N, C-alpha and C positions, 0 to 999 in steps of 0.2 A: 304151119304155126309159126306167127311172127311175135318175136322176143320183144318186148317192153322194155325199154332203157330206163333206168336209174333216173334218168331227166323226165323223162314222161310220168312218173310215180309219183314224182313231187307233186305234192299240193300247191296251186295257184292261189294267190291271194288279190281278188281285182279288189283297190283302194280305190272307193269311190270318189268323187271332188266334196270336201266338206261345207258344210254351210257355216256362215257367219250371220250374227245378230247383236242387237243391243244399241249403246246410244252413239257410235261412232262408227266410221268405217274399219276401224283396227280388228276386230272382228272376223271380219271378210278377208282383212288381210293375213290376220294368224290362223286361219283355219286354211289359204291356200299354202303360206308357208310351213306350217304345219305337215298338211300333207305332203309335200313337197321333200321334207327332210326325213320324214318317216319312211317315206317309199323308197329312200337313197337307205336308210340305215335296214330296211329289212331287203332290199337287194344284196347286200354282203351276206346273206346268210345261205347254210349251204342246203337246208333240209329243205327251201320251199322257193318259188317263182313269184316274182310280183308282177302285177300288171294294171297299168292305169286306164287302160281301153278296153270294154269288152269286146266291141268288134275285132280288135286286131289280135287278140289272147287264146289259147286255150281255155274251154270251158274252167270256168273257175271251180276251185273247191270252196272258198270262203268270200264272202264281201264284205267289206270294211269302211266301215260307213262313221261320219262325226258330225257334231254340231258344236261351236265356240259362241261363248255367249260373253260379250263384256261390258260390265257395269262399272264405273270409274276407272279404279287400277284392280280392280277383282275380275276374272275369268273363269270360266266354268267350260269346262272339255269334258263332251258327253260321247262316249266311244261306244261302237257297239259290233260284234264281228257276227254273220250269222253263217251256220253250213248251209252250203246251197241242196244239199243231196236232201236234207232233211227239215230245211226250212228254218231250223233250231236255232235259238243264239246260242253261239259258242262262248261268246267272250263278252262282257262288258267291264268297262273302267268309266268312273267320273272322277276327274281332277280337278281338283279349285283351288287357285293358285294366284298371288298377287303380282303383276307385270310392275316391277321397278325396270329393269332391263329386260329387251326386247330378245334380243338375242340371246342371254342367258336362260330366259324363262322356255323359248323355243329347245334348248340343251337340254334343257331337266325335264321336259314334259315328252321329247322325243325319248330319252335314255330310259323314263318310267314305263311308257309303252311298250319299249321294246324288250327290256327286261320279263313286263306282266308277260306280255305274247310268248315268249321264248318257253317260262317256266310252264304256261298253260299249256303249249303245244306240246313240252317234252311229257307232261302229266298224260294227257290226253292219248299221245301218242304209244307210251308206254301202257297204258291198261290197255289199249288196242291191240297189242303185241305180244300182250304177258302171255294169251292161252294159247298163240301160233307155235309150232315147232322152230329151234333155231334153221333146218334147213329150208325154211320157206321166206325166211328174211333174210334182207341184203344187208349190207355192212354197216350203212346208215342207221338200221333199225335195229341189228345186234347193239351198237353202241346207245 
């Protein structure tokens, strides 16, 4: 019997390229930069793994996609995460922000999404582990 390591049990989040639309190329640029910065933020987590290419990663547990719309100085980011096993929407978020400084906008929105995902994962995982006996949980699940 092969023992599964804790690393193998971590959920894999595949972050797809985000799309951009609107009146200028700013939406596409924001979508690409936001994805890059979000991948960086998610990669620092210990409870999950992040992939950016489906062909080079283990089978993803979740797929995160998004769309950015820019009109004037207003930006709407619509994000969605799907649980691969069920095909169900795991999480969605719509962010409406004014862009006065692109770097501040990126920092602020990446942090909001990172925090929202962490809270959602903790709630979702906690519910899944609540009914399991302690001796069946690894250290991270117990915490």
